N, C-alpha and C positions, 0 to 999 in steps of 0.2 A: 245167265247170271254169272256162273263160274268162269265163262270165257272172258267176260269183262273184268272180273276181279283179277284173273291171271294176267290179262293184257295190261292192267294197271300196275300190278306188282312187277312186271317185266321192265317197268321204268327204272326200278332200283338198280339192277345190274347195268343198265345203260348209264345211269348217273355215276356209277363207280368205275366203269371201264372206259368211258369216252375220254378223249383228250379235252383239255380245258377250252381249246379253240372252238370245238363243236358241241360242248356239253349242253348249253342252254337251247341251242337250235334242235338238237336231236331229241331231248326230253320233251320239248314243246310239240314237235311233230308227232312223236309217238303217243303222247296223251291226247292230242287232237284226233288221231286215228281211232283210238279207243272210244272217244266220245261220239264220233260220227256213227260208229256201229250201233250205238244205243238208240238212234233215231227210229229204228224199225219198231221199237216197243210202243211208240206213240200212236201208230195207226193199226196196230194188230188188235184183232177182236178174238176173244176166247169165250166159248159158250158157257163155261163154268165160272167165268170171271177171273180165273187164275191160270197162269202158265207156270206149272211146277217145273223148275229146272234141276232140283235135287231134293233130297229128303228133307232138308231144312230151309231151303230158299225157293223163292218164286217171285213172279212179277204179276201184278194186277193193275187195273186202271187207276188205282190210287197211288201206288208206289212208282209207276212208270214215269210220270213227269218229274218226280223228285230224283229218281235215278239219273235221268237225262241231265237235269240241272247240276247234279253233283259232278258228273263226268265233264260237263261243259266248263265248269269253273276251274278245274285243275290247270289246263293250259293257260287260262287267263291269269291265274295266280303266279304261274311261272313267268309269264311275260311281264307282269307288274313288278316282280321282285328282281328282275335282272340288274337294274341299275343299283338298287338297294344293296345287293350282295356283290357288286362288282369288285369292291376293294377287300372283301373278306378272304381269308385264307382258302386254299383249294379244298381242304377237308371240310371246312364249314359250309361251303357251297354245296358240296355233294351231300352232306348230312341234312341240310335244309331241304333239298329236293326229296330226299328219302322220307323225311317226316311228313311232308305234304302228300307224298304218294301213299304212305301208310294210312294217313288220315282219310284219304279218299277211299281206300279199300275197306276201312272200317265202316265208313258211312254207307258204302254200297251194300255191305253185309247187313247193316242195320235196317235200311229201307227195303232190302230184298228178303228179310227174314220172314218165314212162314210160321215160326214158333215165337211166342212172346218172350220166353227165357233167352233165346238167342238174340232177340232184339234188345233185351235189357243188357246182356253182356256187351254187345257192340255199342250200345248207348253209353255205357260207362267207359269202354275202351277208348272212345274218342277223346276222353279227357287227357290221356297221356301225351300223345303227340301235340295236342293243342297247348297243353301246359308248357312243354318244352319250347314250342314256337314263341309263346308270349314271353316267357322268362329269360330265354337265351337271346332272342333277336329283337326284343323290344328296344325302344329308343332311349328310355330314361330309366333311372334307378327305381322309380315307382312301379316298374313292371313286376317286381317280386311281390309286392302287395296285391297287385291286380291278379296275378296268378293264384295267390292264396284265396282271394275272394272267389274267383272262378271255381277253384277246386272244391272248397268247403261248402259253398252254396249248393253246388250240384250234388255233391256226395250226401249232404244232410237231407236234401230233398228226395234222393233216390233210395235211401235205406228203407223207408216205409213201403215203397213200391216193391222192393225185393221181398220183404216179409209177406206182403199181400200175395205176390205171385207164387211164392213157395207154398203158402197155405192153399191157394187154389189148385196148384199142381198136385199136392197131396190128396186133395178131395176128388179130383177128376182123373188124374193120371196123364193128362195131356194139356198143353197150352197152345194148341194149333190155332192159327188164324183162319185156316181154310174152312173148317167146320163152322156153321152159322149159329151153333147153340150157345146159350149163356154159360158162363163158367160155373157159377154157383146160383142156387135159388135165393134171390135177394128178398129180404123182408124189411119193409120200411120201419116197422115198429121196434126193431132191435138196434140198440145203440152200437154194438160192435160191428154190425153190418154198415152203419153209417160211417164209422171210423174206417172200415175197409174201403169204402167208396172214396173217401178223402185220400187215403194212402195210395190208391191206384192212380189218382190224378195229380197229386201234389208234385211229384217229380217232374211231370210234363209242364205244369204251370210255372215252376221255377225255371225250367229250361226255355220256356217260350220267349221272354219271361212275362208273367202277369205283373201289373203294376203293384208295387209293394214288395215283390220278391226280385226286383230288377236291379238292385244296387251293384251287383257284380258286372252287369253288362257295360255301362259306360266306362268303368275302369279297364275292363278287358279290351274293349274297342280302342280306347285312347292309347294304351300302352303297347298294343300288339303291333307288329310290323304290318305292312300293307296286305300280305297274303293272309295273315291271321285275321285281320279285320274283314277281309272279303269272304273268307270261309265261315267266320262266325255269323255275320249278317246273312250271307247267302244261303247257307245250308244248315249249320248247327242249330240255329233257332228253330228250323223247321222240324227237327227231331221232336220238339215238344208238341207242336201242332199235329204232327203225324201220329204221335203216341195217343193224343186225345181222339183222333179220328178212329184209331184202332180199338181203343178201350171203351168209348162211350156206348156203342151198341151192346156191349156185354154187361153194362151196369144198370140197365133198366130193371125195375121201375124207379130205383132210388134217384136217378138223375132228375126226374120230374119234381122232386121235393127239395133236393139239395143244391141244385145248380144256381138258384136265384142270387145268393150273395156273391158268387164268383162272376156271374154275368154283370151285376151292378159294378163290381170292382173293376172288371175289364173295361166297361164303358167309361167309368170315371177315369181310368188310367189313360184312355184315348185323349181326354181333355187335358189332364194334368201333365202327361208327358209332352204333349204338343205345346202347352204353355211353357214348360221348362225349356223347350227348344228355342223359344223366342228370346231367352236371356242367356244363351250360351256364347261365350267368347271363342271357344275352341271348335273348329270346324268338324273334327272327328266326333267330339262329344255331342254336337248337334245332330249329326247323322245317326249316332247311337240312340239318342232319345227318340228320334223319329221312328226307329225300329220298334221301340217299346210301344209307341202310339199305334203303329200299324198292326202289330201282333196282338194288341189288346182287342182290336176289332175282329181279328181272326178268332181269338179265344171266345168272344161273345157269340159269334156266328156258329162255331162248332158246338158250344154248350147247349144251344137251343135245339139241336138235333133235327133239323129239317133239310130237305133236299136242296132248297135254295141256299140255305146257310152253308152247307157243305160245299156247294158249287162255288159260291163267292169266296169262301176261305181257300179253296184250292187255287183259284185264279190269283188271289192276293199272295199266297205263298210263293208261287212261281214268279209273279211280277215283282214282288218285293225282293226276292232273292237276286234277281238281275239288276234291279234299280239301285238297291243299297250297295251292291258290289261295284256298280258303275260309279256311284258317288264317292266311294272310298278310293277307287282307282284314280278318279279325277283329283281328289284331295291330295293324293300322294304325289301327283305330278307337280302340284303347287309346292308341297313340302320339300321336294327334292331341290327346288330352285330357291326358295325363300328361307328354308330351314326354320320355319315357324308354323304352328297350327293356329295361331291367333289371327282371326279374320281381319281385325283392324290394322294389323301390321303387314298384311299381304292382300290389299284390295286394289282394284283398278287394273287387274291383270289382263282384261280383255284387250286393252290397247297395246299390250306387249305380245300377247299370245292369242291372236284373234280366233284361230281355228279351235283352240282349246276352250275359248269362251263359248263357241257354238256347242261343243260337247257338253259343257256345264249347263247350258240352256236346255238341251234335250233331257239331261238327267234330272234337272229340277222339275221340268214339266211332267216327266214320268212319275216323280215322287209325289207331286201334288194331285195327280189323278186327272189330268186334262184329257178330254176325248181326243182321239180314240184309243189312248194307251190302255193296256190291260188293267192297270190300277183303277182306272175309271170304271171299267166293266165290273171289276171285283167289288168296288165300293157300292155301285148301283145295286148289284144283286144282294149284297149283305145288308144294305140299308132297307131294301124291300123285305127281306126275310125277318129282320129284327122288328120292323114296323108291323108286319103281320103278327108277330109274336106278342108285341105290346106297343101300343101307340106312343107311349111316353118316351120310348127309346129314340124316337126321331129328334127329340130336343138335344140329346147328348151326341148322337151321330152327326146331326147337322152342325153343331158347334165344333165338333172334332174336325169335320171337313173344312170349315172356314179357317180354323187355326192351322190346319195342314197347308192350305194354300198360302197363308200369311208367312209361316216360317220357311216354306220352300222358296218363295219369291225373295224373302229377306236373305236367305243363304246366297242366292244368285247375285242379288244387288250388292251385297257386302263383299263378295269375293271378286266380282268381275267389273263392277262399275265404280265410279268415283275417281278421285285423284290418286295417282301412283305415289306411295310413300317415298320420301326423299332418300331413305337409306337403301332403296333398291336401285343400284347403279348399273349392275350388269346382270342380264337375264339370259341364260342359255336358251337357244331355240328348242322347240319340241322335236321329238324324234319320230321316225316312221313307226317304230315299235309302239309308241304311246298311242298314235292314231289308230293303228291296227287293234290295239286293246280296246279302245272306245268303240270301234266299229263292231267288234265281236260281242260287246255288250248290247249294242243297239239292234243288231240283226235278229236275235230271238224275240225281242219286243215287237219288232215290225212283223215277224212271222205270226206272233200271237194276235196281232191286230187283224191280220188277214184270215187266220184259221184258228179262232179261239177254241173250237171243238176239240183240238188236240189235247187239251188239259181239262176238258169237261166230260170226257167219255163215261166216267163212272156214274153219272147221273142219268144216263140213257137206259 
């Protein structure tokens, strides 16, 4: 774990000492090297379930897929940002890469933490570089309001969690994740115990985000630069679901009584967020609301606390991280040429950029859950788990799946098919860098089609 964090942090001196001619090439190559090293975690087996790498960090079969996803997305973000930052001053380019690197190091420390307090500290620390990325390099002046929404929603949700963790630490003297014991003796008849349960999960439900606490997400996605959108959808949302996976086993038996309203809200959010996607004129806003819909399904599957639910949620977390990042990268290629995110003003691009239209097609199919994509496997497992828990959930999950197919096809048809608007006169051709970026998004999805057990090991 520390090797990977150190390898990641070494990108920072490379960013500041390299010449501008080789800056982006060197940092991309170095970050890819670090990500390839983490692949060994996917097929390692440990008899205790944990591979302790230091006193406060470790890797287990729950965190390993998320750690690999985090390291894989850094070189993709750098590739996607190269044209966006091409005209920026030299210092701004170096600082931009530095913030992305620091953000990845904090995410690695969060996912690899074996102590809950360290996880909380890194969970909050990721706010700082993300806020700078959104408010400094966003495209419009609304980025400042989006940054405020992102900051205060997350902070207000996290403060109750801090109080709950400190109280549990005082009671037990440790917050280790390695030991299987419960943190406190929970009694369902005590009101303050129920409030403690809500405090432990509220921060993660806001970060996920659960429908109703999601208002910060579309604003942050729309106003962030391409790297900010990719890391938000790809990894930062997974901090919420990862926190739920870590905390839920420690909160029994209260979860059996208190999780019902949150499961209903999550399933309702799948339908409502998907319906909202159908009427979005902005391509990034549509992709952002699709993330709310998918993560609502993840939240419901995690809250029922079954093996199948956890398995489906893990597959969806990884598949959604790759697919949503794929969609944001594809949307950025359109934006760099048309300078608009409004889909009606940038349609029919398949006739101008046919290969990019093929990448859009693959991304939209992955988003809607077409077999044999990992999103289909995730939805199948989660639907079965929720149906086993309660028959009526099939109505909501079924409608959610239909709506997901509808808005995914709508996204493809509106951006790629139809007549080209008359104001689009000159369209620059696509670059090899952009096609490489799309291939690097598609390769892990194909790998998971062939070997899905790489991210299902924790259920064995």
